[in-house]
Every structure is written in structure tokens, then in C-alpha cells.
C-alpha positions as CSV (number, residue, x, y, z in Angstrom):
1,M,11.8,-17.2,21.9
2,P,9.7,-14.0,23.1
3,F,12.6,-13.1,25.4
4,R,15.0,-13.1,22.8
5,L,12.8,-11.0,20.2
6,L,12.3,-8.3,22.7
7,I,16.4,-8.2,23.5
8,S,17.1,-8.1,19.7
9,L,14.3,-5.8,18.6
10,G,14.9,-3.6,22.1
11,L,18.8,-3.1,21.4
12,L,18.1,-2.4,17.5
13,C,15.7,0.3,18.0
14,A,17.6,2.0,21.0
15,L,19.6,2.9,18.0
16,L,16.6,5.4,16.5
17,P,16.9,9.1,18.2
18,L,13.3,10.7,18.9
19,H,13.7,14.2,18.7
20,H,10.7,15.7,21.0
21,G,11.0,19.6,20.3
22,A,11.7,21.5,17.1
23,P,12.3,25.0,16.9
24,G,9.6,27.4,15.0
25,P,10.2,30.3,13.0
26,D,10.4,32.4,15.8
27,G,12.8,30.2,17.5
28,S,10.3,28.4,19.4
29,A,9.4,24.6,19.6
30,P,6.5,23.3,18.4
31,D,5.1,21.3,21.1
32,P,4.5,17.4,20.2
33,A,1.6,17.1,22.3
34,H,0.0,20.2,21.4
35,Y,0.1,19.5,17.5
36,R,-1.0,15.9,18.2
37,E,-4.2,17.2,19.8
38,R,-4.6,20.0,17.0
39,V,-4.6,16.8,14.3
40,K,-6.8,14.7,16.1
41,A,-9.2,17.7,16.1
42,M,-8.9,17.9,12.1
43,F,-9.8,14.0,12.2
44,Y,-12.8,14.4,14.4
45,H,-13.9,17.5,12.3
46,A,-13.6,15.4,9.4
47,Y,-14.9,12.0,10.2
48,D,-17.9,13.7,12.2
49,S,-18.5,15.8,9.3
50,Y,-18.6,12.7,7.1
51,L,-20.9,10.8,9.3
52,E,-23.0,13.6,9.8
53,N,-23.8,14.4,6.1
54,A,-22.6,12.0,3.8
55,F,-22.8,8.5,5.2
56,P,-23.7,6.0,3.9
57,F,-22.3,7.4,0.7
58,D,-18.7,6.8,-0.4
59,E,-17.3,10.3,0.5
60,L,-18.1,13.7,1.5
61,R,-18.5,16.6,-0.4
62,P,-17.7,19.2,2.2
63,L,-18.7,22.7,0.6
64,T,-22.6,21.6,-0.2
65,C,-22.5,19.1,3.1
66,D,-23.8,16.0,1.7
67,G,-22.0,12.8,-0.1
68,H,-21.4,10.9,-3.2
69,D,-20.3,7.5,-4.4
70,T,-17.1,6.9,-6.2
71,W,-16.9,3.1,-6.0
72,G,-16.9,1.7,-9.5
73,R,-16.2,5.3,-10.8
74,W,-12.7,6.3,-10.0
75,S,-11.0,5.7,-13.3
76,L,-13.3,8.4,-14.3
77,L,-13.2,10.7,-11.7
78,F,-9.8,10.8,-10.0
79,P,-6.5,11.4,-11.6
80,R,-4.5,9.6,-9.4
81,L,-6.8,6.8,-9.4
82,A,-6.7,6.3,-13.2
83,C,-3.3,5.9,-13.2
84,N,-3.0,9.5,-14.3
85,G,-3.9,9.7,-17.6
86,V,-5.5,6.7,-19.2
87,I,-9.5,7.7,-19.2
88,A,-11.9,5.4,-21.0
89,T,-13.7,6.2,-24.1
90,S,-16.7,9.0,-24.0
91,A,-19.1,6.5,-24.0
92,F,-18.2,5.2,-21.0
93,W,-18.2,8.5,-19.6
94,L,-21.8,8.6,-20.8
95,Q,-22.6,4.9,-18.8
96,A,-21.2,6.6,-15.9
97,I,-23.8,9.6,-15.9
98,L,-26.7,8.0,-17.4
99,L,-26.6,4.1,-15.5
100,P,-28.2,4.1,-12.1
101,Q,-25.5,4.6,-9.3
102,P,-24.2,1.8,-7.4
103,P,-25.4,1.4,-4.1
104,S,-22.8,3.1,-1.6
105,F,-19.9,1.3,-0.2
106,S,-18.8,3.7,2.7
107,L,-15.5,3.9,1.6
108,T,-14.1,6.6,3.8
109,L,-15.3,4.4,6.6
110,I,-12.9,1.5,5.4
111,D,-10.3,4.0,4.8
112,A,-10.4,5.7,8.3
113,L,-10.9,2.8,10.3
114,D,-7.6,1.9,11.1
115,T,-6.9,5.4,12.2
116,L,-9.6,5.2,14.7
117,L,-7.5,2.9,16.4
118,I,-4.3,4.5,16.1
119,L,-5.8,8.1,17.8
120,G,-7.0,5.7,20.3
121,N,-10.8,5.4,19.7
122,V,-11.5,1.8,20.7
123,S,-15.1,2.2,20.7
124,E,-15.7,3.4,17.3
125,F,-13.5,1.0,15.7
126,Q,-15.8,-1.8,17.4
127,R,-18.8,0.1,16.2
128,V,-17.5,0.5,12.1
129,V,-16.3,-3.0,12.2
130,E,-20.2,-4.0,12.8
131,V,-21.5,-1.6,10.5
132,L,-19.0,-3.1,7.7
133,Q,-19.9,-6.6,8.2
134,D,-23.5,-5.7,8.0
135,N,-23.5,-3.8,4.8
136,V,-20.9,-4.3,2.4
137,D,-21.5,-6.8,-0.4
138,F,-19.1,-7.1,-3.5
139,D,-21.4,-9.2,-5.7
140,I,-22.6,-6.5,-7.5
141,D,-22.3,-5.0,-11.3
142,V,-20.1,-2.0,-10.7
143,N,-16.8,-1.4,-13.1
144,A,-14.5,-0.9,-10.2
145,S,-10.6,0.2,-10.2
146,V,-8.2,-2.8,-9.8
147,F,-5.9,-1.1,-8.1
148,E,-7.7,1.6,-6.1
149,T,-9.8,-2.1,-4.8
150,N,-6.6,-3.4,-3.8
151,I,-5.3,-0.7,-1.6
152,R,-8.0,1.0,0.0
153,V,-10.6,-2.0,0.7
154,V,-8.6,-4.9,0.5
155,G,-5.6,-3.3,2.2
156,G,-8.2,-1.3,4.6
157,L,-10.0,-4.4,5.6
158,L,-6.8,-6.7,6.0
159,S,-5.1,-4.1,8.2
160,A,-8.6,-3.8,10.5
161,H,-8.3,-7.4,10.5
162,L,-4.8,-7.8,12.0
163,L,-5.5,-4.8,14.2
164,S,-8.9,-6.0,15.7
165,K,-7.7,-7.7,18.7
166,K,-5.9,-4.7,19.7
167,A,-9.2,-2.6,19.5
168,G,-10.9,-5.0,21.9
169,V,-12.9,-6.6,18.9
170,E,-13.8,-10.3,20.4
171,V,-12.0,-12.4,17.5
172,E,-13.4,-16.0,16.3
173,A,-11.2,-19.2,17.3
174,G,-8.5,-18.9,14.5
175,W,-7.5,-15.5,14.8
176,P,-5.7,-14.1,13.0
177,C,-6.0,-16.8,10.5
178,S,-9.6,-16.1,10.2
179,G,-12.2,-13.7,10.6
180,P,-14.9,-11.8,9.0
181,L,-12.9,-8.9,7.8
182,L,-10.1,-11.2,6.4
183,R,-13.2,-13.1,4.4
184,M,-14.3,-9.3,3.3
185,A,-10.6,-9.1,2.0
186,E,-10.5,-12.3,0.7
187,E,-13.7,-11.7,-1.4
188,A,-13.1,-8.1,-2.9
189,A,-9.2,-9.6,-3.7
190,R,-11.0,-12.6,-5.3
191,K,-13.0,-10.2,-7.4
192,L,-9.9,-8.5,-8.5
193,L,-8.2,-11.5,-9.6
194,P,-10.0,-12.2,-13.5
195,A,-8.1,-8.7,-14.1
196,F,-4.6,-10.6,-14.4
197,Q,-5.9,-13.4,-16.9
198,T,-3.8,-11.7,-19.5
199,P,-1.0,-13.4,-21.7
200,T,1.2,-11.5,-19.9
201,G,0.0,-11.5,-16.4
202,M,-0.3,-8.1,-16.2
203,P,-3.6,-7.0,-15.0
204,Y,-6.1,-4.8,-16.5
205,G,-7.0,-1.6,-14.8
206,T,-10.5,-1.7,-14.6
207,V,-12.7,-5.3,-13.3
208,N,-16.1,-5.6,-13.3
209,L,-17.4,-6.9,-9.7
210,L,-19.8,-9.6,-11.0
211,H,-18.8,-10.2,-14.7
212,G,-15.0,-9.3,-15.2
213,V,-13.4,-7.6,-17.5
214,N,-15.6,-6.1,-19.6
215,P,-14.9,-7.1,-23.5
216,G,-14.2,-3.6,-24.7
217,E,-11.9,-2.6,-22.1
218,T,-9.1,-1.0,-22.6
219,P,-5.6,-3.0,-22.2
220,V,-3.4,-0.2,-21.6
221,T,-2.7,0.2,-17.5
222,C,-0.1,2.5,-15.7
223,T,2.7,1.1,-14.3
224,A,1.9,1.4,-10.6
225,G,-1.6,-0.2,-11.6
226,I,0.3,-3.7,-12.2
227,G,3.2,-3.5,-9.7
228,T,1.1,-2.4,-6.4
229,F,-0.4,-5.9,-5.0
230,I,2.5,-7.8,-3.3
231,V,1.9,-6.4,0.0
232,E,-1.9,-6.9,0.2
233,F,-1.9,-10.2,-1.7
234,A,1.2,-11.9,-0.3
235,T,-0.5,-10.8,3.1
236,L,-3.9,-12.7,2.0
237,S,-1.8,-15.6,0.7
238,S,-0.1,-16.3,3.8
239,L,-3.4,-15.7,6.3
240,T,-5.3,-17.8,4.0
241,G,-3.2,-20.4,2.6
242,D,-4.0,-19.9,-0.8
243,P,-1.1,-18.8,-3.2
244,V,-2.7,-17.5,-6.0
245,F,-3.0,-14.1,-4.8
246,E,0.9,-13.6,-4.2
247,D,1.3,-15.7,-6.9
248,V,-0.3,-13.0,-9.5
249,A,1.4,-10.4,-7.3
250,R,4.6,-11.7,-8.2
251,V,4.1,-12.5,-12.3
252,A,2.9,-9.0,-12.7
253,L,6.2,-7.0,-10.5
254,M,8.1,-9.5,-13.0
255,R,7.0,-8.7,-16.2
256,L,7.7,-5.2,-15.4
257,W,11.1,-6.1,-14.6
258,E,11.7,-8.1,-17.7
259,S,9.9,-5.1,-19.8
260,R,12.3,-2.2,-18.6
261,S,14.5,-0.8,-21.2
262,D,18.2,-1.4,-21.4
263,I,19.0,1.3,-19.4
264,G,17.1,0.2,-16.6
265,L,13.9,2.5,-16.9
266,V,10.3,1.6,-17.1
267,G,7.4,3.9,-18.7
268,N,4.4,5.3,-17.3
269,H,1.8,3.3,-19.5
270,I,2.4,-0.6,-20.9
271,D,-0.4,-2.7,-22.9
272,V,-1.0,-5.7,-20.9
273,L,-1.7,-7.6,-23.9
274,T,1.0,-7.4,-25.8
275,G,3.5,-5.9,-23.0
276,K,4.7,-3.0,-25.4
277,W,4.8,0.8,-24.0
278,V,2.6,2.9,-24.8
279,A,3.8,5.9,-22.7
280,Q,7.7,5.8,-22.2
281,D,8.1,8.6,-20.0
282,A,10.0,7.4,-17.0
283,G,10.4,8.7,-13.8
284,I,9.2,8.2,-9.9
285,G,5.8,10.0,-9.9
286,A,2.0,9.6,-10.7
287,G,1.6,6.4,-12.9
288,V,4.8,4.7,-11.7
289,D,5.4,5.6,-8.1
290,S,4.0,2.7,-5.7
291,Y,5.7,0.1,-8.3
292,F,9.2,1.6,-6.9
293,E,7.4,1.7,-3.2
294,Y,6.2,-2.0,-3.4
295,L,9.4,-3.5,-4.4
296,V,10.9,-1.9,-1.4
297,K,7.8,-2.7,1.4
298,G,7.5,-6.1,-0.4
299,A,11.4,-6.9,0.3
300,I,10.9,-6.0,3.8
301,L,7.8,-7.6,4.5
302,L,8.4,-11.2,3.1
303,Q,12.1,-10.9,3.4
304,D,12.7,-11.1,0.0
305,K,16.2,-10.1,-0.9
306,K,14.8,-10.6,-5.0
307,L,12.9,-7.6,-4.6
308,M,14.9,-5.5,-3.0
309,A,17.7,-6.2,-5.5
310,M,15.3,-5.4,-8.0
311,F,14.7,-1.8,-6.8
312,L,18.4,-1.2,-6.4
313,E,19.0,-1.7,-9.9
314,Y,16.3,0.8,-10.7
315,N,17.4,3.1,-8.4
316,K,20.8,3.3,-9.8
317,A,19.3,3.8,-13.2
318,I,16.8,6.6,-12.0
319,R,19.7,8.1,-10.4
320,N,21.7,8.2,-13.2
321,Y,18.9,9.3,-15.7
322,T,16.5,11.4,-14.0
323,R,18.4,13.0,-10.7
324,F,19.2,16.7,-11.3
325,D,20.6,18.6,-8.4
326,D,18.0,16.6,-6.1
327,W,15.2,17.3,-8.3
328,Y,14.0,13.9,-10.4
329,L,12.5,14.6,-13.5
330,W,10.9,12.5,-16.3
331,V,13.2,11.2,-18.9
332,Q,12.6,8.9,-22.1
333,M,12.8,5.6,-21.2
334,Y,15.0,4.1,-23.9
335,K,17.3,7.4,-24.3
336,G,17.1,9.1,-20.8
337,T,16.7,12.4,-22.7
338,V,14.5,14.9,-20.2
339,S,11.1,15.0,-21.6
340,M,8.9,16.9,-18.5
341,P,11.0,19.0,-16.5
342,V,8.3,18.9,-13.3
343,F,7.9,17.9,-9.9
344,Q,4.4,16.1,-9.0
345,S,3.0,16.0,-5.6
346,L,3.1,12.5,-5.7
347,E,6.3,12.1,-6.1
348,A,7.0,13.6,-2.4
349,Y,6.8,9.6,-1.3
350,W,10.3,9.3,-2.2
351,P,12.7,10.8,0.5
352,G,10.5,7.7,2.9
353,L,11.2,5.2,0.5
354,Q,14.9,6.0,0.3
355,S,14.8,6.3,4.5
356,L,13.5,3.0,4.1
357,I,16.6,2.2,2.4
358,G,18.9,3.8,4.5
359,D,19.6,6.4,1.8
360,I,19.2,9.2,4.6
361,D,21.6,12.1,3.0
362,N,19.8,12.0,-0.4
363,A,16.3,11.3,1.0
364,M,16.8,14.6,3.2
365,R,18.1,16.6,0.3
366,T,15.5,15.5,-1.9
367,F,12.7,16.6,1.0
368,L,14.0,19.8,1.3
369,N,13.6,20.9,-2.2
370,Y,10.0,19.6,-1.9
371,Y,9.7,21.4,1.4
372,T,10.3,24.8,-0.5
373,V,7.5,24.1,-2.7
374,W,5.4,23.7,0.2
375,K,6.4,26.8,1.5
376,Q,6.1,28.9,-1.3
377,F,2.3,27.6,-1.9
378,G,1.2,26.5,1.5
379,G,0.7,23.3,-0.2
380,L,2.4,20.8,-2.7
381,P,0.6,21.7,-6.5
382,E,-0.2,18.4,-8.4
383,F,2.7,19.6,-11.0
384,Y,5.5,22.2,-10.3
385,N,7.6,23.4,-13.2
386,I,11.2,23.1,-11.6
387,P,13.1,25.8,-14.2
388,Q,10.2,28.2,-13.9
389,G,9.7,28.0,-10.0
390,Y,6.0,28.4,-10.3
391,T,3.0,25.6,-11.0
392,V,1.8,24.3,-14.2
393,E,-1.5,25.5,-15.8
394,K,-4.6,23.1,-14.9
395,R,-2.2,21.3,-12.3
396,E,-2.2,24.0,-9.6
397,G,-4.6,21.9,-7.0
398,Y,-3.7,20.3,-3.6
399,P,-6.3,17.6,-2.8
400,L,-4.7,17.1,1.0
401,R,-2.5,14.8,-0.5
402,P,-0.1,12.8,2.3
403,E,3.1,11.8,0.5
404,L,5.1,14.6,2.1
405,I,4.1,14.1,5.2
406,E,4.8,10.8,4.6
407,S,8.3,11.1,4.2
408,A,8.4,13.8,7.0
409,M,7.3,10.7,9.6
410,Y,9.7,8.3,7.9
411,L,12.5,10.6,8.1
412,Y,12.0,12.0,11.6
413,R,12.0,8.3,13.1
414,A,15.4,7.6,11.3
415,T,17.1,10.8,12.0
416,G,15.2,13.4,14.8
417,D,15.9,16.0,12.4
418,P,13.6,18.8,13.9
419,T,13.0,20.8,10.8
420,L,10.7,17.4,9.9
421,L,8.8,18.8,12.7
422,E,8.4,22.1,11.5
423,L,6.9,20.4,8.2
424,G,4.2,19.1,10.5
425,R,3.5,22.1,12.2
426,D,3.5,23.9,8.7
427,A,1.0,21.6,7.4
428,V,-1.5,21.8,10.3
429,E,-1.5,25.5,9.7
430,S,-1.7,25.5,6.3
431,I,-4.5,22.7,5.7
432,E,-6.5,24.9,8.4
433,K,-6.0,27.6,8.0
434,I,-6.9,27.0,3.6
435,S,-9.2,23.6,3.6
436,K,-11.5,23.8,6.6
437,V,-14.9,24.7,6.3
438,E,-18.1,23.8,8.1
439,C,-18.6,20.1,7.1
440,G,-15.1,19.2,6.5
441,F,-11.8,19.7,4.9
442,A,-12.3,20.7,0.7
443,T,-9.6,20.2,-1.5
444,I,-7.9,23.0,-2.7
445,K,-8.5,23.9,-6.3
446,D,-6.2,26.6,-6.7
447,L,-3.0,26.9,-4.7
448,R,-2.7,30.5,-6.3
449,D,-5.5,31.7,-4.8
450,H,-6.9,29.3,-2.5
451,K,-10.3,28.4,-4.4
452,L,-11.6,24.9,-2.7
453,D,-13.3,22.4,-4.7
454,N,-16.1,20.4,-3.6
455,R,-14.1,17.3,-3.0
456,M,-12.7,15.4,0.5
457,E,-11.2,12.1,-0.8
458,S,-11.0,9.2,1.6
459,F,-7.1,9.2,1.9
460,F,-7.2,12.5,3.9
461,L,-8.2,10.3,6.9
462,A,-6.9,7.3,6.1
463,E,-3.5,9.2,5.1
464,T,-2.6,12.6,5.6
465,V,-4.1,12.7,9.4
466,K,-2.5,9.3,9.8
467,Y,0.8,10.8,8.8
468,L,0.6,14.0,10.6
469,Y,-0.4,12.1,14.0
470,L,2.4,9.6,14.1
471,L,4.7,12.3,13.4
472,F,4.0,14.0,16.9
473,D,3.5,11.1,18.6
474,P,6.5,8.8,19.4
475,T,4.8,6.5,21.8
476,N,2.7,5.3,19.5
477,F,2.0,2.0,19.2
478,I,2.6,1.8,15.3
479,H,6.2,3.0,16.8
480,N,6.5,-0.5,19.2
481,N,10.6,-0.9,19.7
482,G,9.9,-4.6,20.1
483,S,9.3,-3.7,24.2
484,T,5.5,-4.9,24.2
485,F,3.6,-7.8,22.4
486,D,0.9,-10.1,21.8
487,T,1.1,-13.8,22.2
488,V,-2.1,-15.6,20.7
489,I,-2.4,-19.0,20.2
490,T,-3.7,-20.5,16.8
491,P,-4.4,-23.4,15.0
492,Y,-0.9,-23.8,13.5
493,G,0.7,-23.3,16.9
494,E,2.2,-19.9,19.1
495,C,2.2,-16.8,17.5
496,I,4.0,-13.4,18.4
497,L,2.2,-10.2,17.2
498,G,2.2,-6.6,17.5
499,A,5.8,-6.3,18.5
500,G,6.8,-3.5,15.9
501,G,7.9,-3.2,12.2
502,Y,4.6,-2.2,10.6
503,I,4.4,-2.0,6.8
504,F,2.2,0.8,5.5
505,N,0.2,-0.3,2.4
506,T,0.4,2.6,-0.3
507,E,-3.1,3.8,1.0
508,A,-1.0,4.2,4.6
509,H,-2.9,0.9,6.3
510,P,-0.6,-1.0,8.5
511,I,0.2,-4.9,8.2
512,D,2.1,-6.4,10.8
513,P,4.5,-8.4,9.0
514,A,4.8,-10.7,12.5
515,A,1.2,-12.1,11.3
516,L,2.2,-13.4,7.9
517,H,3.9,-16.4,10.2
518,C,1.3,-16.8,12.1
519,C,-1.0,-19.7,9.5
520,Q,1.6,-21.4,7.9
521,R,3.5,-24.1,10.5
522,L,1.5,-27.1,10.0
523,K,0.9,-26.4,6.7
524,E,4.8,-26.0,6.1
525,E,4.9,-29.4,8.3
526,Q,2.4,-31.5,5.8
527,W,4.2,-29.5,3.0
528,E,7.2,-31.7,4.0
529,V,5.4,-34.7,4.7
530,E,3.8,-34.4,1.0
531,D,7.4,-33.8,-0.1
532,L,8.2,-37.4,1.5
533,M,5.8,-39.5,0.2
534,R,6.4,-38.3,-3.6
535,E,10.0,-39.2,-2.8
536,F,8.7,-42.5,-2.0
537,Y,6.3,-43.1,-4.7
538,S,8.9,-41.8,-7.4
539,L,11.5,-44.6,-5.8
540,K,8.7,-47.7,-5.6
541,R,8.1,-46.5,-9.4
542,N,11.8,-46.6,-10.7
543,R,11.8,-49.6,-8.9
544,S,9.1,-51.0,-10.5
545,K,10.3,-49.9,-13.7
546,F,13.8,-51.5,-13.2
547,Q,11.3,-55.1,-12.2
548,K,9.4,-54.8,-14.9
549,K,6.4,-54.9,-13.1
550,T,3.0,-53.4,-13.3
551,M,1.3,-52.1,-10.4
552,S,-2.3,-52.6,-9.8
553,S,-3.1,-49.2,-8.9
554,G,-1.2,-46.0,-9.6
555,P,0.5,-44.5,-6.6
556,W,-0.7,-41.6,-4.2
557,E,-0.1,-38.2,-5.8
558,P,-0.1,-34.8,-3.5
559,P,-1.9,-31.8,-5.2
560,T,0.2,-30.1,-7.4
561,R,1.2,-26.5,-7.5
562,P,-1.8,-24.4,-8.9
563,G,-0.7,-22.7,-12.7
564,I,-0.3,-18.8,-12.2
565,L,-3.5,-17.8,-14.0
566,L,-6.4,-19.7,-12.6
567,S,-10.1,-19.3,-14.2
568,P,-12.5,-18.5,-11.7
569,E,-14.1,-21.8,-11.2
570,N,-10.7,-22.7,-10.4
571,H,-10.1,-20.5,-7.3
572,D,-12.1,-22.3,-4.5
573,Q,-9.9,-25.0,-5.0
574,A,-6.4,-23.4,-5.0
575,R,-7.0,-23.4,-1.6
576,E,-6.6,-27.4,-1.0
577,R,-3.2,-27.3,-3.5
578,K,0.1,-26.8,-2.4
579,P,1.7,-23.2,-2.5
580,A,5.3,-22.4,-3.7
581,K,7.5,-24.1,-0.4
582,Q,9.1,-20.7,1.1
583,K,11.5,-21.2,4.4
584,V,10.7,-18.5,6.9
585,P,10.7,-18.1,10.3
586,L,7.7,-19.2,12.5
587,L,7.9,-15.6,14.4
588,S,8.0,-12.6,11.5
589,C,9.5,-10.4,13.6
590,P,11.0,-7.4,11.8
591,S,14.2,-9.2,11.0
592,Q,16.0,-9.4,7.6
593,P,18.2,-12.0,6.0
594,F,19.4,-9.7,3.3
595,T,23.2,-10.0,3.4
596,S,25.1,-7.2,5.2
597,K,21.5,-5.1,6.2
598,L,20.0,-4.3,9.2
599,A,16.2,-4.0,9.5
600,L,15.0,-1.0,12.0
601,L,11.6,-0.6,12.8
602,G,10.6,-1.1,9.1
603,Q,13.8,0.2,8.0
604,V,16.7,-1.4,5.9
605,F,20.0,0.4,6.0
606,L,22.8,-0.5,3.6
607,D,26.4,-0.7,4.8
608,S,27.2,2.6,3.3
609,S,24.5,4.8,5.6
């Protein structure tokens, strides 16, 4: 089985061209090794500055060389984290200012952990794992963003858990089906489950980690805040055997799908109690973005053709109603009329997503549009008015976001086009020139005059630096073509890990798809036995009824599948219940059963590509 795996992955991945140089503006080629070292130096300048000046606070303030906590205040302080628009009441603002601050969680450490390993720093990875195990506690009275807690904390811990053995961490017996980081990720995810207990199954945007959803919590949540769970939650369900996580994530995805307009579009914000759209702007950017991303990545990770079919239907509507000259505008979700002719920096993930479904030509054209904006300012402004060709008032900043670099990394792996390395070079040069300060890298408050803001968000280390490094490091283990792999023995049988095809969550935390099948073999056999037992007793009951005999005691019945929405007191019992039966291969190589599609290093190419 391992030999066949290597052959198949090796043949497929040999199709990917890798370009080792790219011409610069003067005709010279940027040396990938040179820029790889530059990116590594960027990481350590920021990371060391955080450790020296901000730890154990959540994030670094680079201009004042100190730290601050953001846990529990994401929805108030960060536009992206608040679904780009829905802000709580002024009373909640006062609460955030006046109440004692929550304990520090060192979120930058969680977000940067897998980046350390990708850069090759095994010893620091091991040290941080110990720090997190000793200091992080989720049983506190804090209001936290459900979306951000999932992508940063749950995703970061899951990724670190699955990479622990590669990093030389002494893993416990039963890994990857058990381990301290997995238990931490599960604990954090369980704190989020009360948010999903709504009439629609779509989650609230904020939850109190100790008490659940506050009685006065707004029911209005952005689309991305509803549809960005399947990658992390399905991974958790597969590793722990508890189906509740994947169940709630799938219900949320389906409710959004059922709520789309007659022309096939979804809006920006919806009431999770009534299912009515509150903000009806449809597009691919802020407030919607990672919903589309997770349909594609969830489809690849879970080999789920229904999720892919949903995205392809959305893609048709998006191209029909929002695409203009390879830009994507915002339109009214029911009519398709243009509501905002702007490009948002968060939309720059789209070319990378297009590359995952093999739509390379369209991806490159859109990427080049976005790259022209970068060249104009030395970064991507949060909003860019397409007809005017300039920034939008009060949206001129660039908080060192990763999305355009992310797309460059994906597209370069698929095409080897040297233009993509040029973007990487430009990103390194401009970020160092504009943003670098004594204590790290500061958010660019205004790209017009390069004024800085006193923030370095953790995604700079989790995403921006990581994607830059991977762009310039074609031999990194993340890009594994199947020529190497690890074999581990679990309580459920032999398991192959590290053969490639990593799926990045929306915070760039890589998930090994093979791991999802490491902890299921015996469970599936047990479920098959339970099915046989159920059929046996069903026949026995029918025979007894026919013979008009009364049994002295009722037949044994296996536990039934839990409901989609469980009360908190039932969550612990869910582990003992039977999840939805799903036929999956015992090895989780990145192969896809989609009809007429080919999976290649996490990419799915359609017939027409």
C-alpha cells in the first residue's frame, strides 16, 4: 500500500513545473535562496520582538515595544474579526473598556507555532508546545469570536498536534488519535458549540467561553462567520471520534446554501435566528470570503463531491453577476445590480482558490489585476475604488495581510510563472522598507503616505511570512510530492502521514488529510457489527410479532446517532454514539473520487483545464 501510494503521488506531482528563478525589473532573476533567507530574517525579527517585548500578551505593539491582549475583544477591535461591519452595542464597547482584562493566551505563539517548523526550528517548536500546555486554559469568563477562535486557536492547535512527531516531540501512545494539543483543540472547540444552538443551526458570532451565548447577543452574523468551520471541525471529529463537530459545521454550510437567492448568490450578513438576510451585498470579499474557501478545501479534505458541487454552482453565479473585466464587484444578491464597485484586499485569496479547482487562466488574469494595485501602493489597501483607480476614504491601510501572497504561492506551484516570484520579491522589499521598525513590523495605516499603526496582528507570522517562505522554498516538506512519508502504528491500525497534499485553513494552519483516516478503522468495523446486530434483532422482532409472542425483554439496540444540536451536558456522551457512517479509504492520500477530476498536491483540476 505505501509503495502504490508513492508511485501514484510521484507520477502526479511530476506534472507540476517548478521554476527556480524569475526575472527582476532590471532583467535579473531574484534568487529564491536569497529571498528565502530574507523572509526567515523577517520572521525572527518579528517573533523575537514579540517574545522580548510582548509575551505573554496576545500580540505585539511594535511602535511602543509592548504587548496587548485581544482575546475576547476581536469582534470590537479588528474589522476582519467582526465580519467587517457588525459591531456590538455601545454598552458592549464600554464593557470592553471598563471590565478587567482577560488573562493572556499568547495567541501569537499559537498562530506562529507551525511556521516555526516550516522554517525548520524544531527546538523552538518543542519549547512553545510545552509553554502552551502549561499555561493555556479555556475555562474563563471571556466573550470570544467564534470564527477567530476556530481558525486561530482550534486550527493552530490541530496543525501543531499533527506536526508534533515531525518536530521531534515525544508523542503519547495512540497519536495522532490522542495527545495534549488535540485535547486542547477539542476543549476550545467545545466552548464554541453553544453558539450553534440556534433554530437555523447557523452560529452566533460571539460566545462566552464559560457561560455560552450571552442573552443579549446579536443574532446577526456574517456569512464567513457561519461557513468557516468544516476544515477544523471535521478534522476534530475524525481524530476524536465525536461527530458533533462535523455535524454542526455541515448544518451551517447547508443552511447558507438553502438561503441563497434565486440567482444563486449569498449576502453578507444574516440573522441566525430567523434566517433572513440583513446585509444583501453579494461578493467574494470581506464577510463572505472564507465560506467559499471552505467549500473547496472541505471538498478536497473530505473527498466530498457535494461540497465541490455547491462551490461550482456559486462560481457560476459569481462569474455571471459580479465579474467585470477580471475584477469582482459587489452586487445586490437578489437583483445582481452593482452596489459597490470596489476591490477589497481580502479578495486577493480568490486567484489561489481558482487555482485549486484548476481555473488557472482566470486566476492569473485576476491575480495580475490585483498585482497592479500592489505595485501602485507597495501593498494592498483595504478598499480600492476600481473605476477611480484609487483608495477609498478611511480604508487606505494595509495590515500586512497575506491573501495576495497566498495566491502567488498556489499559482506558482501550479504554473511556475516567474511573475509570481516577482510579487514575492516586491512583497519582501516593500514590507521591509515601509513596515519594519525596531520592535517588529507595524501595520501600515495609510499606503498613500506610509504612516504606521501600533499593531502587528498574529496573522503576519501565521500567514504572510509563511506563504512568502513557501513561495521561495520549493523543497519544503509542505510541498512533498509523495516521495517521502511516515508510517505510524495507532490503536486503529497502520497509518501513513506526511505524504503531501496539506490543506491550509484560512489562517494558513496546514492539516494533513491523511490524519483524518488514522483513527477510524476499528470504529468503522465496530459500526458494521452494530448494523448487523440491528438487522438481526429487527428480523427477530418481526418474527416474534408474526408468531404473536411477547419477548420477556426488549432486544439490544446500539446507540442511535446524536442529534445535530446537542446540549452542553450531552457533549461528553456524544463520543460514545455512532457518527454518520461514511465510506472512506483507510489511507488518506490526497486522491479525490470526484468524477473526471484529478487531485494534485491539494489542487483539483477540471477536465477543461
